[in-house]
C-alpha positions as CSV (number, residue, x, y, z in Angstrom):
1,M,-60.1,42.1,-48.8
2,T,-57.3,43.3,-46.6
3,G,-57.8,45.1,-43.3
4,R,-56.2,48.2,-44.7
5,S,-58.6,48.4,-47.6
6,R,-61.5,47.8,-45.2
7,I,-60.4,50.7,-43.0
8,W,-60.3,52.9,-46.1
9,Q,-63.8,51.9,-47.1
10,V,-65.1,52.7,-43.6
11,A,-63.3,56.1,-43.8
12,A,-64.9,56.8,-47.2
13,V,-68.4,56.0,-45.8
14,V,-67.8,58.3,-42.8
15,F,-66.5,61.0,-45.1
16,T,-69.5,60.7,-47.4
17,F,-71.9,60.7,-44.4
18,V,-70.3,63.8,-42.9
19,N,-70.4,65.7,-46.2
20,L,-74.1,64.7,-46.9
21,A,-75.0,65.7,-43.4
22,G,-73.1,69.0,-43.8
23,I,-74.9,69.7,-47.1
24,A,-78.2,69.1,-45.4
25,W,-77.3,71.3,-42.4
26,A,-76.0,74.1,-44.6
27,V,-79.1,74.1,-46.8
28,A,-81.3,74.1,-43.7
29,E,-79.4,77.1,-42.3
30,E,-79.5,78.7,-45.8
31,E,-75.7,78.9,-46.0
32,L,-75.1,78.4,-49.7
33,A,-71.3,78.7,-49.6
34,H,-71.1,76.2,-46.8
35,A,-73.3,73.7,-48.8
36,L,-71.2,74.2,-51.9
37,A,-68.0,73.6,-49.9
38,H,-69.4,70.2,-48.8
39,V,-70.4,69.4,-52.4
40,A,-66.9,70.3,-53.6
41,A,-65.3,68.2,-50.8
42,Q,-67.6,65.2,-51.7
43,L,-66.7,65.5,-55.4
44,V,-63.0,65.7,-54.7
45,G,-63.3,62.6,-52.4
46,Y,-65.2,60.8,-55.2
47,V,-62.6,61.6,-57.8
48,V,-59.7,60.6,-55.6
49,W,-61.5,57.3,-54.7
50,Q,-62.1,56.5,-58.4
51,L,-58.5,57.3,-59.3
52,T,-57.0,55.2,-56.5
53,S,-59.4,52.3,-57.1
54,R,-58.0,52.0,-60.6
55,T,-54.5,51.7,-59.2
56,R,-55.6,49.2,-56.6
57,Q,-56.6,46.6,-59.2
58,E,-54.2,43.7,-59.1
59,D,-51.7,43.4,-61.8
60,P,-51.5,40.1,-63.7
61,P,-48.7,37.8,-62.5
62,P,-45.5,38.3,-64.5
63,Q,-44.9,35.9,-67.3
64,I,-42.1,33.4,-66.7
65,D,-39.7,32.9,-69.5
66,E,-39.4,29.2,-70.3
67,R,-35.7,29.6,-71.2
68,R,-35.0,30.9,-67.8
69,I,-36.9,28.1,-66.1
70,E,-34.9,25.5,-68.2
71,Y,-31.6,27.2,-67.3
72,L,-32.6,27.2,-63.7
73,Q,-33.5,23.5,-63.9
74,Q,-30.2,22.6,-65.5
75,S,-28.3,24.6,-62.8
76,V,-30.1,22.8,-60.0
77,D,-29.4,19.4,-61.7
78,A,-25.7,20.3,-62.0
79,I,-25.5,21.3,-58.3
80,A,-27.2,18.1,-57.3
81,L,-24.7,16.1,-59.4
82,E,-21.8,17.9,-57.8
83,V,-23.2,17.3,-54.3
84,E,-23.5,13.6,-55.1
85,R,-19.9,13.5,-56.3
86,I,-18.7,15.1,-53.1
87,G,-20.7,12.6,-51.1
88,E,-19.2,9.7,-53.1
89,K,-15.7,11.1,-52.6
90,Q,-16.3,11.5,-48.9
91,R,-17.6,7.9,-48.6
92,F,-14.6,6.6,-50.6
93,S,-12.2,8.5,-48.5
94,D,-13.7,7.2,-45.3
95,K,-13.6,3.6,-46.6
96,L,-9.8,4.0,-47.4
97,R,-9.2,5.4,-43.9
98,V,-11.0,2.4,-42.3
99,E,-9.0,0.0,-44.4
100,R,-5.7,1.6,-43.4
101,G,-6.7,1.9,-39.8
102,D,-6.7,5.7,-39.9
103,L,-10.0,6.3,-38.3
104,P,-11.0,9.9,-37.6
105,E,-11.3,11.0,-34.0
106,D,-15.1,11.0,-33.9
107,K,-15.3,7.4,-35.3
108,R,-12.9,5.7,-32.7
């Protein structure tokens, strides 16, 4: 459970407590309209909580298309092959320079 959802749960408990206490207080003071206002607020809060809790349920992970995975694997393999060819070319070029006596500045 994330910290954010924990905060919202605490807020909902406080909201419920305040409304129930307000209903009790309004009934004790014989203020029917005030009590009904707290009942209405509690019902609206409950409906909103139920609607948002449905949207908070985690969606299933997206399905990965096997063709795309295969294409990605082929692309990575092709890149690895090209990098290896570039490395071979660089090593061969360095070998020729050493044989000719043309050493680069950093290798003298």
